[in-house]
N, CA, C and O atoms as CSV, one atom per row, in Angstrom:
chain,resi,resn,atom,element,x,y,z
A,1,MET,N,N,0.841,-1.185,0.000
A,1,MET,CA,C,0.000,0.000,0.000
A,1,MET,C,C,0.885,1.247,0.000
A,1,MET,O,O,1.946,1.302,0.622
A,2,ASP,N,N,0.406,2.204,-0.706
A,2,ASP,CA,C,1.159,3.452,-0.719
A,2,ASP,C,C,0.734,4.342,0.456
A,2,ASP,O,O,-0.170,3.984,1.210
A,3,THR,N,N,1.358,5.451,0.604
A,3,THR,CA,C,1.179,6.321,1.762
A,3,THR,C,C,-0.234,6.902,1.832
A,3,THR,O,O,-0.819,6.955,2.913
A,4,ILE,N,N,-0.776,7.325,0.732
A,4,ILE,CA,C,-2.113,7.928,0.708
A,4,ILE,C,C,-3.168,6.909,1.137
A,4,ILE,O,O,-4.073,7.246,1.901
A,5,THR,N,N,-3.067,5.692,0.667
A,5,THR,CA,C,-4.013,4.642,1.036
A,5,THR,C,C,-3.921,4.346,2.533
A,5,THR,O,O,-4.945,4.181,3.195
A,6,THR,N,N,-2.726,4.279,3.056
A,6,THR,CA,C,-2.536,4.022,4.484
A,6,THR,C,C,-3.145,5.141,5.320
A,6,THR,O,O,-3.804,4.873,6.324
A,7,ILE,N,N,-2.934,6.376,4.922
A,7,ILE,CA,C,-3.503,7.510,5.648
A,7,ILE,C,C,-5.023,7.485,5.575
A,7,ILE,O,O,-5.693,7.740,6.576
A,8,ALA,N,N,-5.581,7.179,4.398
A,8,ALA,CA,C,-7.037,7.138,4.231
A,8,ALA,C,C,-7.659,6.035,5.084
A,8,ALA,O,O,-8.700,6.246,5.707
A,9,VAL,N,N,-7.030,4.863,5.115
A,9,VAL,CA,C,-7.543,3.752,5.923
A,9,VAL,C,C,-7.479,4.117,7.405
A,9,VAL,O,O,-8.444,3.900,8.138
A,10,TYR,N,N,-6.358,4.665,7.847
A,10,TYR,CA,C,-6.198,5.068,9.236
A,10,TYR,C,C,-7.220,6.131,9.616
A,10,TYR,O,O,-7.823,6.054,10.687
A,11,LEU,N,N,-7.422,7.118,8.755
A,11,LEU,CA,C,-8.399,8.170,9.017
A,11,LEU,C,C,-9.814,7.600,9.070
A,11,LEU,O,O,-10.607,7.995,9.926
A,12,GLY,N,N,-10.138,6.680,8.170
A,12,GLY,CA,C,-11.471,6.067,8.166
A,12,GLY,C,C,-11.743,5.281,9.437
A,12,GLY,O,O,-12.810,5.415,10.037
A,13,PHE,N,N,-10.775,4.454,9.855
A,13,PHE,CA,C,-10.946,3.713,11.103
A,13,PHE,C,C,-11.038,4.648,12.306
A,13,PHE,O,O,-11.801,4.391,13.237
A,14,SER,N,N,-10.277,5.712,12.290
A,14,SER,CA,C,-10.305,6.669,13.397
A,14,SER,C,C,-11.671,7.341,13.505
A,14,SER,O,O,-12.197,7.506,14.605
A,15,ILE,N,N,-12.236,7.721,12.385
A,15,ILE,CA,C,-13.549,8.368,12.392
A,15,ILE,C,C,-14.626,7.400,12.857
A,15,ILE,O,O,-15.489,7.775,13.650
A,16,VAL,N,N,-14.591,6.168,12.380
A,16,VAL,CA,C,-15.572,5.163,12.811
A,16,VAL,C,C,-15.433,4.892,14.304
A,16,VAL,O,O,-16.438,4.795,15.009
A,17,PHE,N,N,-14.216,4.771,14.791
A,17,PHE,CA,C,-13.984,4.531,16.220
A,17,PHE,C,C,-14.489,5.706,17.058
A,17,PHE,O,O,-15.125,5.507,18.093
A,18,MET,N,N,-14.205,6.923,16.611
A,18,MET,CA,C,-14.645,8.109,17.331
A,18,MET,C,C,-16.171,8.189,17.376
A,18,MET,O,O,-16.738,8.547,18.408
A,19,MET,N,N,-16.827,7.866,16.292
A,19,MET,CA,C,-18.290,7.886,16.264
A,19,MET,C,C,-18.869,6.818,17.191
A,19,MET,O,O,-19.869,7.059,17.866
A,20,ALA,N,N,-18.248,5.643,17.227
A,20,ALA,CA,C,-18.720,4.573,18.108
A,20,ALA,C,C,-18.587,4.977,19.578
A,20,ALA,O,O,-19.502,4.743,20.368
A,21,VAL,N,N,-17.472,5.573,19.943
A,21,VAL,CA,C,-17.274,6.020,21.322
A,21,VAL,C,C,-18.276,7.108,21.674
A,21,VAL,O,O,-18.857,7.080,22.759
A,22,PHE,N,N,-18.487,8.062,20.781
A,22,PHE,CA,C,-19.463,9.118,21.014
A,22,PHE,C,C,-20.860,8.537,21.202
A,22,PHE,O,O,-21.596,8.977,22.085
A,23,LEU,N,N,-21.233,7.559,20.387
A,23,LEU,CA,C,-22.547,6.937,20.498
A,23,LEU,C,C,-22.701,6.218,21.834
A,23,LEU,O,O,-23.747,6.330,22.475
A,24,LEU,N,N,-21.684,5.487,22.262
A,24,LEU,CA,C,-21.753,4.790,23.548
A,24,LEU,C,C,-21.862,5.769,24.713
A,24,LEU,O,O,-22.637,5.544,25.642
A,25,LEU,N,N,-21.097,6.840,24.668
A,25,LEU,CA,C,-21.175,7.846,25.739
A,25,LEU,C,C,-22.525,8.551,25.753
A,25,LEU,O,O,-23.056,8.855,26.821
A,26,TRP,N,N,-23.074,8.810,24.591
A,26,TRP,CA,C,-24.383,9.450,24.508
A,26,TRP,C,C,-25.475,8.532,25.070
A,26,TRP,O,O,-26.343,8.990,25.814
A,27,LYS,N,N,-25.437,7.234,24.718
A,27,LYS,CA,C,-26.417,6.277,25.244
A,27,LYS,C,C,-26.308,6.164,26.761
A,27,LYS,O,O,-27.322,6.084,27.454
A,28,ARG,N,N,-25.087,6.156,27.275
A,28,ARG,CA,C,-24.869,6.086,28.719
A,28,ARG,C,C,-25.441,7.322,29.408
A,28,ARG,O,O,-26.052,7.216,30.471
A,29,SER,N,N,-25.245,8.476,28.810
A,29,SER,CA,C,-25.765,9.715,29.381
A,29,SER,C,C,-27.292,9.714,29.401
A,29,SER,O,O,-27.898,10.120,30.392
A,30,VAL,N,N,-27.904,9.270,28.336
A,30,VAL,CA,C,-29.367,9.210,28.266
A,30,VAL,C,C,-29.903,8.227,29.308
A,30,VAL,O,O,-30.900,8.507,29.973
A,31,LYS,N,N,-29.244,7.082,29.448
A,31,LYS,CA,C,-29.673,6.081,30.430
A,31,LYS,C,C,-29.573,6.633,31.842
A,31,LYS,O,O,-30.508,6.481,32.629
A,32,ARG,N,N,-28.457,7.271,32.179
A,32,ARG,CA,C,-28.277,7.818,33.525
A,32,ARG,C,C,-29.253,8.956,33.803
A,32,ARG,O,O,-29.723,9.110,34.930
A,33,GLN,N,N,-29.555,9.745,32.791
A,33,GLN,CA,C,-30.517,10.827,32.972
A,33,GLN,C,C,-31.911,10.266,33.235
A,33,GLN,O,O,-32.675,10.842,34.010
A,34,ALA,N,N,-32.242,9.159,32.602
A,34,ALA,CA,C,-33.555,8.555,32.796
A,34,ALA,C,C,-33.672,7.851,34.142
A,34,ALA,O,O,-34.750,7.846,34.737
A,35,GLU,N,N,-32.584,7.254,34.638
A,35,GLU,CA,C,-32.674,6.512,35.891
A,35,GLU,C,C,-32.444,7.378,37.127
A,35,GLU,O,O,-32.696,6.926,38.244
A,36,TYR,N,N,-31.970,8.614,36.953
A,36,TYR,CA,C,-31.720,9.473,38.112
A,36,TYR,C,C,-32.971,9.732,38.951
A,36,TYR,O,O,-32.912,9.560,40.169
A,37,PRO,N,N,-34.102,10.137,38.362
A,37,PRO,CA,C,-35.292,10.379,39.199
A,37,PRO,C,C,-35.775,9.119,39.926
A,37,PRO,O,O,-36.269,9.200,41.051
A,38,VAL,N,N,-35.633,7.977,39.293
A,38,VAL,CA,C,-36.061,6.717,39.916
A,38,VAL,C,C,-35.183,6.413,41.128
A,38,VAL,O,O,-35.692,6.059,42.191
A,39,HIS,N,N,-33.876,6.550,40.972
A,39,HIS,CA,C,-32.963,6.282,42.076
A,39,HIS,C,C,-33.145,7.307,43.195
A,39,HIS,O,O,-33.011,6.965,44.371
A,40,TRP,N,N,-33.447,8.549,42.847
A,40,TRP,CA,C,-33.662,9.573,43.875
A,40,TRP,C,C,-34.911,9.239,44.701
A,40,TRP,O,O,-34.897,9.365,45.926
A,41,LYS,N,N,-35.992,8.814,44.029
A,41,LYS,CA,C,-37.216,8.445,44.757
A,41,LYS,C,C,-36.969,7.243,45.660
A,41,LYS,O,O,-37.452,7.211,46.792
A,42,ARG,N,N,-36.225,6.258,45.177
A,42,ARG,CA,C,-35.916,5.086,46.002
A,42,ARG,C,C,-35.022,5.463,47.177
A,42,ARG,O,O,-35.166,4.912,48.268
A,43,LEU,N,N,-34.109,6.390,46.963
A,43,LEU,CA,C,-33.260,6.856,48.056
A,43,LEU,C,C,-34.089,7.590,49.105
A,43,LEU,O,O,-33.896,7.370,50.301
A,44,LYS,N,N,-35.002,8.452,48.683
A,44,LYS,CA,C,-35.861,9.163,49.636
A,44,LYS,C,C,-36.701,8.179,50.446
A,44,LYS,O,O,-36.884,8.365,51.649
A,45,LYS,N,N,-37.215,7.132,49.792
A,45,LYS,CA,C,-37.993,6.123,50.494
A,45,LYS,C,C,-37.117,5.379,51.504
A,45,LYS,O,O,-37.547,5.121,52.628
A,46,ALA,N,N,-35.900,5.037,51.108
A,46,ALA,CA,C,-34.975,4.355,52.019
A,46,ALA,C,C,-34.608,5.249,53.196
A,46,ALA,O,O,-34.462,4.761,54.316
A,47,LEU,N,N,-34.459,6.538,52.963
A,47,LEU,CA,C,-34.178,7.470,54.053
A,47,LEU,C,C,-35.361,7.573,55.010
A,47,LEU,O,O,-35.177,7.633,56.226
A,48,ASP,N,N,-36.577,7.593,54.460
A,48,ASP,CA,C,-37.773,7.654,55.308
A,48,ASP,C,C,-37.925,6.392,56.149
A,48,ASP,O,O,-38.319,6.454,57.314
A,49,LEU,N,N,-37.605,5.235,55.540
A,49,LEU,CA,C,-37.716,3.964,56.256
A,49,LEU,C,C,-36.467,3.644,57.070
A,49,LEU,O,O,-36.461,2.690,57.847
A,50,ASP,N,N,-35.414,4.433,56.897
A,50,ASP,CA,C,-34.140,4.252,57.587
A,50,ASP,C,C,-33.533,2.873,57.302
A,50,ASP,O,O,-33.038,2.201,58.207
A,51,HIS,N,N,-33.581,2.469,56.042
A,51,HIS,CA,C,-33.043,1.184,55.599
A,51,HIS,C,C,-31.607,1.405,55.107
A,51,HIS,O,O,-31.392,1.943,54.021
A,52,THR,N,N,-30.645,0.991,55.904
A,52,THR,CA,C,-29.240,1.318,55.691
A,52,THR,C,C,-28.684,0.771,54.380
A,52,THR,O,O,-27.960,1.481,53.682
A,53,VAL,N,N,-28.999,-0.448,54.037
A,53,VAL,CA,C,-28.447,-1.061,52.823
A,53,VAL,C,C,-28.942,-0.322,51.579
A,53,VAL,O,O,-28.166,-0.056,50.661
A,54,ASP,N,N,-30.227,0.007,51.551
A,54,ASP,CA,C,-30.756,0.739,50.403
A,54,ASP,C,C,-30.215,2.166,50.350
A,54,ASP,O,O,-29.997,2.702,49.263
A,55,ILE,N,N,-29.998,2.783,51.501
A,55,ILE,CA,C,-29.407,4.119,51.521
A,55,ILE,C,C,-28.024,4.074,50.894
A,55,ILE,O,O,-27.674,4.940,50.092
A,56,ALA,N,N,-27.241,3.073,51.253
A,56,ALA,CA,C,-25.886,2.946,50.692
A,56,ALA,C,C,-25.939,2.672,49.193
A,56,ALA,O,O,-25.158,3.246,48.434
A,57,THR,N,N,-26.842,1.811,48.763
A,57,THR,CA,C,-26.934,1.440,47.346
A,57,THR,C,C,-27.384,2.618,46.488
A,57,THR,O,O,-26.696,2.998,45.541
A,58,TYR,N,N,-28.524,3.187,46.816
A,58,TYR,CA,C,-29.074,4.266,46.001
A,58,TYR,C,C,-28.339,5.577,46.217
A,58,TYR,O,O,-28.266,6.401,45.305
A,59,GLY,N,N,-27.794,5.783,47.408
A,59,GLY,CA,C,-27.003,6.980,47.650
A,59,GLY,C,C,-25.769,7.015,46.788
A,59,GLY,O,O,-25.420,8.060,46.239
A,60,SER,N,N,-25.106,5.888,46.661
A,60,SER,CA,C,-23.922,5.806,45.802
A,60,SER,C,C,-24.293,6.033,44.343
A,60,SER,O,O,-23.568,6.703,43.608
A,61,SER,N,N,-25.414,5.477,43.933
A,61,SER,CA,C,-25.862,5.661,42.554
A,61,SER,C,C,-26.187,7.124,42.276
A,61,SER,O,O,-25.857,7.648,41.212
A,62,VAL,N,N,-26.830,7.776,43.226
A,62,VAL,CA,C,-27.231,9.173,43.037
A,62,VAL,C,C,-26.029,10.110,43.100
A,62,VAL,O,O,-25.920,11.024,42.283
A,63,ILE,N,N,-25.133,9.901,44.048
A,63,ILE,CA,C,-24.030,10.852,44.239
A,63,ILE,C,C,-23.055,10.847,43.063
A,63,ILE,O,O,-22.441,11.876,42.780
A,64,TRP,N,N,-22.899,9.733,42.380
A,64,TRP,CA,C,-21.972,9.681,41.247
A,64,TRP,C,C,-22.649,9.921,39.906
A,64,TRP,O,O,-21.995,9.851,38.866
A,65,ASN,N,N,-23.945,10.202,39.912
A,65,ASN,CA,C,-24.647,10.503,38.672
A,65,ASN,C,C,-24.338,11.944,38.263
A,65,ASN,O,O,-24.394,12.851,39.094
A,66,GLU,N,N,-24.015,12.154,37.002
A,66,GLU,CA,C,-23.666,13.500,36.554
A,66,GLU,C,C,-24.861,14.440,36.498
A,66,GLU,O,O,-24.683,15.639,36.287
A,67,ASN,N,N,-26.063,13.932,36.678
A,67,ASN,CA,C,-27.267,14.753,36.695
A,67,ASN,C,C,-27.661,15.187,38.109
A,67,ASN,O,O,-28.760,15.700,38.319
A,68,LEU,N,N,-26.775,14.985,39.063
A,68,LEU,CA,C,-27.043,15.325,40.459
A,68,LEU,C,C,-27.333,16.810,40.596
A,68,LEU,O,O,-26.578,17.655,40.115
A,69,LYS,N,N,-28.444,17.114,41.264
A,69,LYS,CA,C,-28.832,18.504,41.474
A,69,LYS,C,C,-28.253,19.003,42.790
A,69,LYS,O,O,-28.046,18.225,43.721
A,70,GLN,N,N,-27.998,20.280,42.861
A,70,GLN,CA,C,-27.380,20.878,44.040
A,70,GLN,C,C,-28.239,20.691,45.289
A,70,GLN,O,O,-27.713,20.390,46.361
A,71,GLU,N,N,-29.547,20.866,45.161
A,71,GLU,CA,C,-30.420,20.707,46.331
A,71,GLU,C,C,-30.477,19.253,46.798
A,71,GLU,O,O,-30.615,18.990,47.993
A,72,HIS,N,N,-30.371,18.316,45.867
A,72,HIS,CA,C,-30.326,16.902,46.242
A,72,HIS,C,C,-29.023,16.576,46.947
A,72,HIS,O,O,-28.997,15.779,47.885
A,73,LYS,N,N,-27.943,17.196,46.493
A,73,LYS,CA,C,-26.648,16.978,47.127
A,73,LYS,C,C,-26.676,17.457,48.577
A,73,LYS,O,O,-26.128,16.800,49.463
A,74,LYS,N,N,-27.318,18.603,48.816
A,74,LYS,CA,C,-27.415,19.133,50.174
A,74,LYS,C,C,-28.257,18.227,51.069
A,74,LYS,O,O,-27.896,17.974,52.218
A,75,VAL,N,N,-29.369,17.745,50.547
A,75,VAL,CA,C,-30.230,16.839,51.320
A,75,VAL,C,C,-29.488,15.548,51.633
A,75,VAL,O,O,-29.529,15.063,52.764
A,76,LEU,N,N,-28.818,14.997,50.646
A,76,LEU,CA,C,-28.080,13.755,50.838
A,76,LEU,C,C,-26.954,13.937,51.853
A,76,LEU,O,O,-26.727,13.063,52.689
A,77,TYR,N,N,-26.258,15.052,51.785
A,77,TYR,CA,C,-25.189,15.314,52.751
A,77,TYR,C,C,-25.746,15.398,54.173
A,77,TYR,O,O,-25.195,14.803,55.098
A,78,ARG,N,N,-26.823,16.127,54.335
A,78,ARG,CA,C,-27.434,16.281,55.663
A,78,ARG,C,C,-27.902,14.935,56.221
A,78,ARG,O,O,-27.689,14.642,57.397
A,79,GLU,N,N,-28.534,14.126,55.386
A,79,GLU,CA,C,-29.057,12.838,55.844
A,79,GLU,C,C,-27.938,11.842,56.156
A,79,GLU,O,O,-27.994,11.140,57.166
A,80,VAL,N,N,-26.934,11.782,55.301
A,80,VAL,CA,C,-25.844,10.833,55.510
A,80,VAL,C,C,-24.961,11.292,56.674
A,80,VAL,O,O,-24.426,10.463,57.411
A,81,GLU,N,N,-24.810,12.596,56.840
A,81,GLU,CA,C,-24.022,13.133,57.951
A,81,GLU,C,C,-24.615,12.696,59.297
A,81,GLU,O,O,-23.876,12.410,60.239
A,82,SER,N,N,-25.931,12.647,59.381
A,82,SER,CA,C,-26.567,12.242,60.637
A,82,SER,C,C,-26.460,10.737,60.883
A,82,SER,O,O,-26.661,10.279,62.008
A,83,ARG,N,N,-26.143,9.966,59.840
A,83,ARG,CA,C,-26.054,8.514,59.971
A,83,ARG,C,C,-24.636,7.984,59.741
A,83,ARG,O,O,-24.464,6.780,59.552
A,84,LYS,N,N,-23.638,8.833,59.753
A,84,LYS,CA,C,-22.284,8.428,59.357
A,84,LYS,C,C,-21.623,7.456,60.325
A,84,LYS,O,O,-20.591,6.876,59.985
A,85,ASP,N,N,-22.174,7.258,61.509
A,85,ASP,CA,C,-21.570,6.332,62.468
A,85,ASP,C,C,-21.855,4.876,62.129
A,85,ASP,O,O,-21.249,3.980,62.717
A,86,ARG,N,N,-22.755,4.623,61.201
A,86,ARG,CA,C,-23.061,3.244,60.794
A,86,ARG,C,C,-21.966,2.740,59.847
A,86,ARG,O,O,-21.583,3.451,58.918
A,87,PRO,N,N,-21.466,1.535,60.071
A,87,PRO,CA,C,-20.365,1.029,59.229
A,87,PRO,C,C,-20.750,0.860,57.756
A,87,PRO,O,O,-19.900,1.005,56.878
A,88,GLU,N,N,-22.012,0.557,57.479
A,88,GLU,CA,C,-22.433,0.356,56.088
A,88,GLU,C,C,-22.418,1.661,55.295
A,88,GLU,O,O,-22.352,1.642,54.066
A,89,LEU,N,N,-22.479,2.791,55.994
A,89,LEU,CA,C,-22.559,4.076,55.315
A,89,LEU,C,C,-21.250,4.858,55.320
A,89,LEU,O,O,-21.223,6.014,54.895
A,90,GLN,N,N,-20.172,4.253,55.788
A,90,GLN,CA,C,-18.892,4.965,55.853
A,90,GLN,C,C,-18.401,5.376,54.462
A,90,GLN,O,O,-17.989,6.520,54.271
A,91,GLN,N,N,-18.439,4.476,53.504
A,91,GLN,CA,C,-17.970,4.799,52.158
A,91,GLN,C,C,-18.874,5.842,51.503
A,91,GLN,O,O,-18.390,6.757,50.837
A,92,LEU,N,N,-20.176,5.703,51.692
A,92,LEU,CA,C,-21.098,6.692,51.126
A,92,LEU,C,C,-20.840,8.060,51.733
A,92,LEU,O,O,-20.869,9.065,51.022
A,93,TRP,N,N,-20.587,8.115,53.044
A,93,TRP,CA,C,-20.323,9.401,53.687
A,93,TRP,C,C,-19.056,10.035,53.104
A,93,TRP,O,O,-19.022,11.244,52.872
A,94,LYS,N,N,-18.027,9.239,52.870
A,94,LYS,CA,C,-16.794,9.768,52.277
A,94,LYS,C,C,-17.053,10.304,50.862
A,94,LYS,O,O,-16.540,11.357,50.486
A,95,ASP,N,N,-17.851,9.567,50.087
A,95,ASP,CA,C,-18.166,10.003,48.725
A,95,ASP,C,C,-18.985,11.291,48.724
A,95,ASP,O,O,-18.716,12.203,47.942
A,96,VAL,N,N,-19.979,11.361,49.599
A,96,VAL,CA,C,-20.826,12.555,49.685
A,96,VAL,C,C,-20.002,13.746,50.161
A,96,VAL,O,O,-20.144,14.850,49.635
A,97,TYR,N,N,-19.155,13.531,51.139
A,97,TYR,CA,C,-18.296,14.606,51.635
A,97,TYR,C,C,-17.377,15.109,50.526
A,97,TYR,O,O,-17.183,16.314,50.368
A,98,TYR,N,N,-16.815,14.180,49.765
A,98,TYR,CA,C,-15.933,14.553,48.658
A,98,TYR,C,C,-16.681,15.362,47.605
A,98,TYR,O,O,-16.179,16.385,47.138
A,99,LYS,N,N,-17.877,14.912,47.227
A,99,LYS,CA,C,-18.641,15.608,46.208
A,99,LYS,C,C,-19.128,16.970,46.705
A,99,LYS,O,O,-19.317,17.882,45.900
A,100,THR,N,N,-19.334,17.121,48.012
A,100,THR,CA,C,-19.817,18.378,48.562
A,100,THR,C,C,-18.685,19.377,48.791
A,100,THR,O,O,-18.811,20.548,48.433
A,101,HIS,N,N,-17.593,18.927,49.378
A,101,HIS,CA,C,-16.507,19.832,49.754
A,101,HIS,C,C,-15.321,19.817,48.794
A,101,HIS,O,O,-14.503,20.736,48.830
A,102,GLY,N,N,-15.206,18.823,47.953
A,102,GLY,CA,C,-14.116,18.759,46.993
A,102,GLY,C,C,-12.828,18.164,47.540
A,102,GLY,O,O,-11.828,18.088,46.826
A,103,VAL,N,N,-12.840,17.748,48.787
A,103,VAL,CA,C,-11.667,17.086,49.391
A,103,VAL,C,C,-12.144,15.854,50.141
A,103,VAL,O,O,-13.314,15.746,50.510
A,104,GLU,N,N,-11.224,14.931,50.359
A,104,GLU,CA,C,-11.573,13.742,51.125
A,104,GLU,C,C,-11.580,14.069,52.609
A,104,GLU,O,O,-10.776,14.881,53.069
A,105,PRO,N,N,-12.490,13.438,53.372
A,105,PRO,CA,C,-12.524,13.700,54.808
A,105,PRO,C,C,-11.293,13.132,55.510
A,105,PRO,O,O,-10.692,12.151,55.070
A,106,MET,N,N,-10.951,13.764,56.586
A,106,MET,CA,C,-9.781,13.294,57.359
A,106,MET,C,C,-10.225,12.446,58.518
A,106,MET,O,O,-9.390,11.960,59.282
C-alpha cells in the first residue's frame, strides 16, 4: 500500500472509532438521565424507612450521577451526615463529603 491509502484507511478507522465512542457515551448519558429520578425516589424512600443497605446502594448511585442537582446533594449530605456512624454508610459518607466539599474527609 502506498502512503495515501494508508492515511485514508487510518483516518477512516479513526472516524468510525470516534463515532462509536461518542454513540456509547451518549447512550450512557441518556440512560443515567432517565434513571436518576427513579434512584432519587428510592433513596428518599430508604431514608424515610431508615433502611441502611438501600441508603448505601441508592445513595452511591445518586451521588456519582452527573445529573445530580445541588439541592439533592445538600439533602443527601445532611441525611448521611446524621447517619455516618453506621459502618455500612462509611464509604457513602466519604463520597458525599468529597462531592460536597471537593476534598476527602480526614
